[in-house]
N, C-alpha and C positions, 0 to 999 in steps of 0.2 A: 585591225583599229589598237585590237590589246596587245600585240607585238609591237607596233609603234612608238605606243607609252613601257610599253616597258625598252624597250628602246633607246625613248628619250630619258627617262631616268636611272638607265647604268650608266645611259654617258653624264648626266648629272655629279653620279655618287663618285664617278671616274673624275669629272675633274676637282675632286675636294680629294679624292685620294693624291692625287698628280701637286696638287697645295697642300698636303702632308710631309707627299714625298719630298719636293722641295727642300718643306725646315728643316728634315733629318739629315740633309744633303750638307748646311750649313751648318747642325749639329757638329757633325761626319766632319767638317773642314775645321772647326775649332775646337773637338778634339786634338786636332792633328798639330796645331799650336799650340798645345796643356801640355804635350806629351816633350816634346820638344823646353817645356817650361820648366813640365819638372826634371825631366836632365838635369838644367841649366843648374836652379834652383838646388838638388843634386848636389851637381859636383860641386857648387862653389861652396856646398856644409862640410860637403869630405876636404876640401880647400882649406880649407876656415878655420876644421878644425885641428887637422895636422899642421899647419904654419900658423896658427895662434900658440899651439904648444910650443914649437920651438923659438918663435919669439916670444914668450912671459905676456902676452894679450890676448882677453878672450873676444874673439873675430865671430862665433858665431852663435850666435842664440835660437831661445825656443821658437821666438815668433816665424825664422825662416826654418825650425824642423819642423813647425804643423804648419806654412803656406806648403811642405814639397807633400804632404800628405794628405791636402785639400784641396791643390791641384792633382792627384792623382786621382781623387777620390770624383774632382770632376771629369775626368778625361774616360770612368768608368756611366760614370751616370749621364754628362751629355751625348756619349758615345751608342746606350742602349739603342735608339731609334734607327740612328747607322747602322747597326753592326743586324738589326730584324729584315730592316730593307735591304739590302746585296744580302741575307742571305747562311751571314758569318754564324748565323747562333747555331748552337750544339743539336745534328742530326743523327740516326740509323742511320747512316747513309748505307748499308751493304741490302736495304730491305728496301732504302725511297730510292734510290739510283736508277733500279729495275722496277718503277713502276712506270703508272702511263702519268701521261701528262693531268687527263682528268684524277685520277688518284693520286693525284701528289699535292693534286688542288685541293683536292677532297678530305686528307687530309691533314693541312696546313690549315685548312680549314675550321676540323675539328678540333683541333689538338688547339687552335687562336679564341673559337667559341667559349669551349669548355675549358683549358687552364691555364691561358693568357689574361686575357681579357680577367676574370675571374681574379688572377693574381696581382696584377695592376690595380683593378679595382680595389681589395683587400687592401694590400698595402699604403695605395692613399689616408683611407679613411683608418685604419692603426698608427697611421703616423701622425694623423693628424694634429690631435693633442700634445702628442710631448714635442712638434714642433712649438706650438703653440707659445706650451710652456716653459721651454729652453729662451723665449722672444720675451719670458718675463706673465702670461696671464696666470695668474690666481687662480689658487678654487674657487675667491669671489666671487672674480668677475672682474674685477681692478688689474692690475698692470704694474710690476715692481721693474727690477735693473732687469737684463739679459744675463743667460746664462755668458757664462770666459770661460776658458779653460784654468784649471787647479796650480797648473804652472805658472812658474815666475814668464813675468813676457808672451805667458800665451794669447793664442788669439781670443775671439767670441767662438763659442757654439756654432750660436742661429742660424746665422749665414747659412754654414754646411748643413746644415741636417738639415734647414731649407730646403735645398737641394734632394733631397731621398723625395721626398712625393714630388719635387718638381722635374726632377728625371723619370719616376714611373706615369708620372703623365702624359710625359713627349711617348712611350711607352707604348702605352694604350692610345692614345690617337694614332701612333703608327699601326696598329694593331690593328683598326678600325678600317686606316688604309691599305693592309694584307686585306682581314678579310673584302673589300671591298671586291680588290681586288682578283682571288680565289672564287667567289661569284660568277662571275665576268669569264670565267678563266669556264668554270663549270656550265654555263650558260655558252660555250662553244665563241667566243669572243678569242680568236686567235691572236691576237691582233696584240692582245695582253701579254699572254704565254709565250709569244716570242719578248717581248717588254721587260718579263719574268727573266724570262728564260737570261738576256742579252744583259741585265743589269747582275745577275751575281753576282759574288764577286771574284772569280776566279774569271770576269769579261769584263771587266771594266779599268778603265786608267783613271787612277790615282794622280793628282795634280797637282 
């Protein structure tokens, strides 16, 4: 009876993990397109700057220059969860690769619980008030103007600053998903271990 309840509970958690994984894959797909868009904007900025000098017309602007690094930042902030899901995060491979499957799961579980999840929680906490202030929240609780770029024709700062805690939230959710899978591996779920192995970056096909 106890084993049956444990199996049911783990199965439900794995369904939650699968849903989070699908969201991470969508974010990875979005990040792929953001890379192309960033390259396109960057290419235009370079061409516009030199062509503008040649013909004596101002073709580039601070809006497009700041948009380029906004897109570059979004690529990483939205890609964190996908990177974690597919094992692109940095590891000490010369030790890790020689471990058994369960020992790797234990190392990943401890690292996620002790370091990654606390990092995400602290990051969200310390960025919350600065983001509100960027949207115009004053110390007396009232609301003023958004924070904007100090450069002429620059973009608002509030939206991109908001993406920092949002990116950490996505990373936190994926950390929880990974933790569920590590626990399943430690409990002997071979199919979960096989799925993790097949979904690592060297074994997936990027469409």
